[in-house]
N, C-alpha and C positions, 0 to 999 in steps of 0.2 A: 503495500498499499503506500502511495507516494501524496505527500502532504505537500501543499502549497501555502502560503499564509500572507495574509494583505486586505487591501480592501476590495473584494469581491464585487465587480459589478455584473448583477444579476437582471432580469427584464422587471424592470420597475422600484430597483432599490440598488444601493452602495450598502453593503454587508460586510462589517469588519469581522475578520474570522479565518478559518482555514478551509481549503478546496481537496477535499481527500479524492484521489483516483484509485481505479482498480482497472490497473492494464492500459488499455486504450479509451478507458471512459470514464466520465466522472461519477463517483459513488455518491459523497454526502456533500453538503456545505454545512460546517460546525461554525455557529457564531461565535465570536469572542473578541470584547474589546481589546483584549493585550497584543496587539500585532502591529508590526512595522507600516511605514507608509507606503510601502509598493502599492500598487494600482493593477487587479487583475482584470483585464477584460476579454471576449471570445475572441479568437482569432477572426482576422477580417475578411470579408468577401467582398471582391472588386469584381464588378459586374464589365468593367470597361477599361481593358489596361493595354496596350501595344508592344509592350517590351520595357527593355529596363537592363542596366548593368553594360550596355554595351550588347546588348543582344534584342532581336525584335522577333515578334510574332508575325509581321505581316509579310513575310515573303515566303510564308509556308513551310521552312526547313525546321525540322524536327528537334534536330541538334540544338539550334539556336532558341525554339522554344522551349526547351526543357533547362536551358541556363536562364533564360531569361524569368521564369516561372520561381526559380531557386534564388535568384535576387530578392525577390519580392517576397518570398516565403521570410527569407532576411531579414524583411521587416514588418513581420508580421501576417503577409497575408498568406492566410493557411487555406483559402480556396481563391481560384480564379479562372478567368473565362480570358482565354486569347482573341483579343479583338484584331481582326484586319479590316484594312483600308479599301476604299475601291479600287477593284482590280479586275482585269479580265476574268472571264468564267473558268479559263482553263486552270489559272494559278486558284480562284476559288475552290473550284472541283480537287486537286492536286493536293492541296492544303486540308482539305474536309479527310482527306483519305489519309496524309502521313500523320494528323494528330491524333486520328483514333485511337492509335495504341497508347497515345498519350494519356488521354481521356481513361481508357480503359484501366491505366495503372493508377489512375488520380492525380496525375503530375495536374494535368487540366481538368475543369469540372465543364469543359466544353467550349466550345467557337461563337464568337460573337463577330456577325458580319456587320461592319459600320458601312453599307452602301455596297453596292452602286447605284444603287434607286434613290437617289437623292438629287434635292434641287440644284440646279445649276447656279441660280442666283444667291442662294445661302452654302454654297459648296465649303467655304473656310480654308481649311489644308486639305481637302479631299481632292484628288486629281481629275481636273473635270474632262480629262482626255477618256477616262472611263466610265463616268456617270451614263445612265441610262433609265429608261423607262422599267417598271418591274415586268419580270418574266416567268411568268408560271412555271413554265416547263424547267428553266433554272434552276428557281428555288425547289422544287420537287425532287430535281435530281441530286441537288445537294444534300435534303433530308434524307432520300434514300440511299445513298452512299455515306452517309455519317452514323447512320444506323445508333441516333440518337446522341451522336457530339455536337450537332448544332443545335445551340440551346438560345439563341438572341440573333434578330437581323434588324437592322435601322431602315426606315422606309420615309420619304417623304408624302403623306396622305395626298396631296392634291395633284400627284401624277397619276396620268393615266393607269389604270389597271390595280392602281396601289390599294383600295378597297378591299380588291379579290384576292390580294399578295397577302395582306394583313390577314385574311378569314381563312387562306389555305397555311398561314404559320400556325395560326391560333389552333385549328382543328387538327393540325400536326405535332403539338404540343410544345412548340417551338414559342418563345415570348418577341412579340411584336413591337417595335420600339419606334417612336415617332421623333426625327431629329434631322437636322440639316433641311429644314423646311420653309416655305416661304406661303403656307397656309393660310387660310382666315382663321378664324375662331371657329365657323362652322365646318369648314373643311377639317380641321382639326377633331373636332367632336364628332364628326363622321368616321375619321379614321378609328376615335376610340369605341365608337358603337360597333364597328369593324370586328374588332377584337384588338385594338392596341392595348398592351399593360404598363408599357414604361415611356419615359420621355429622356432622350439620348441628351445627354450634359444641358440642361435645363439652360433658357438663356442663351447659349452660344449656338451659332449656327443656325439662329431664327429672326424670323422676321421682328425687331422689337415693338413693343407694346404700344398702344396707342388709346386713347380714351374714346376715338370713335370706331377704332377696330381692334378690340382686343389681341388677336392674333393668336398663334402658337401658343405664348408663353402662360397667359391668362386661360386660354382654353386647355391647358392639359393641369395647371394648378386647380383648375375649376372642375377636374373631373376626377376618377376614380383611379388614373394610372401612377404610379411609381416614379419619382423624379430623382434622377440622377444630378448631382450636385459636384462641382470641380472646386475642392475646398484648397486651391492653393495662393490663394489670395491675388491670383493674376486672372483669372478665368473671371472670379467673380469677386466684388468688393465683400467685403465680411458684414455688412450690415446687410446687403442683398442675400448673401449664404443663409444669414440669420431668419431673414424676411421670409424667403421660400421654404424653409426647413420650418418654421413655426406655422405657415400657411399650408403646408402639406402634412404636417405631423411626422413624429418618427415613425409610425406604421406606414408611410409612403414617401418621406424622403431616403434617398440614398445617395452614401459617400461614393465615389467614386474617383480614380487617379488620371485616366484618360494619357497614362505616361508611355512615351515612346522610348527607344534603345537609349536615348544621351541622358535616361534618369541615372544617376549616381556616378554619372561620368563627367570629364572635365567641360568647359566650353571648348565650342568647335563647331567643323561641319558635320552634319548627319544627313540622313535621306530618310523621306517617307512617302511611300507609294510612289517612288518613280520622280519625286522632288526634292530638291536641294532645301536643309533647315539648317538655320544657324542658331546656336544656343549660345546664350550670352545673360551672366546672371540670373542664373536659373529658367530664363524665359527663352523657350523653342520658338522661334518665328520662321515661315518660307522665306526662301531668299530673295524669290524675282517680285514679292509683293509686300511682304511683313505680316500676313497672315498669322494669327498663332495655330503652330501646329504642334496639338498636344501638349503634354507637360512634362516634368521632369520630377512628379509629384510621388509620394509611396506612402501607403495607407497610414503610417504611423502619424506621419505630419499632417496628414488631412486629418485625422482624429484630432489631435493636440489644436489646430486652429477651427478646427468647429467649437471646441471650447473655450478658443480664444475669442471666437465672436459673441460669445453669449450662451450658447447652448448647455443644457444640463449633460454631464457625464453619462448619466443613463442613456439619454436621446442620442447623443452621439455615438454612444456604441451599439444601440439598436441600428442605425443610420448605416453603420459602417459593418456591421454582422449579420444582426437576426433579421432586418427586411430585406436585404438580400438574398438571403440564405431560403426565406422563406417565398421569395419570386423564383428562383431555382428550383422548389419543392423540395429542400434537403432540410426544411426545419425539424422533421424528426430525427435527423440524425446531428446535426450541427447548427451553429450560428448564435447559440447563447451557453452560459453558463449555469446550468440546470442539469441534475443527477439524471444519469442515462445518456444524455449525449457525448458523442466523441468530445475527447479532452483537447479541443483545439484552443488555446489561448494566449494571450502576451502578457508578458509583465512590465508594467512599467514603474517610473520611479514616481516621486510626488509630483515633479512638472509634467509628468507625462512623457518622459523621454524613454524611449525603447530600452529593456534591458535583456528581454529573454523572450524566445519563442518557441511554443509547445505544439507537434501537430500530431493527433492519435496518439497522445500520452507519453511521447519521445520529445525531448529537448533537441531543437535545432543548434 
């Protein structure tokens, strides 16, 4: 029996005490006021990540994907989706096939296709050369060859055939996300009605809100969708992060990194989806037009930034683990510090700086 002591962040409360483990599982939580200042939170679940530590998910290379997942595991992300960017179908298909063994092994929780069925007007750092209208045949083939590996796809709901694509994703058990969109408020709600349940990095890559045309931001916040938030203090002002998180609530707000391979690496020149990216002082931008191109964020820093923005620690932990785990259908296995669940956890110091990471009852 392993025992870990500190302030344990459970769903709904911070409990000073001991976390008792039995093998890979949490056995019990024993309250005790005589513990140190360490903070114990559930292992992070990142729904949106393109790479890190100099390695990328976007090229479909299984070796690079394994290393990128290991980098983020070292920062507390015990469950991760490999996010690709807009690409030719051949790359999407080959990546799906090559990542299937990593999903079976548990290195990845699945694949997220951020595109290519996105708006040209709101493409951000997506390569416009690869953008196209949704193809039901492409989506069906990816789902078939993935055999459960494809877990999420981002679609702009205003595109021709988008609602049909969203319906296909939903009926196939794949999360349909709305993002990189110039949709109106009504078009956004049509996408939600068709089955979309996630907003891809809310605010970023979207038509800005206007009081006479609320657009996708207000459309998504006012719906039932879970809303991804990039808490790097670059994509979102801390005040906007807190506003959106409070509006959605911890049961719908989700912290993500949107990290690229430059995460954890020196400033310099990198590549994303066939486009050159310049990284300077943590900020990644396309070389040719200055658009923000992903982030250099890790989930431990995202949690710390969310708390610094004024969100309760319990809510931030839910946004970083419990809510995304539920979206992936994994809440019976992981995502919270509850007896019976897998012992995925992160030990933080009193100032929320990462100290140790455990996955399946084993220290990383």
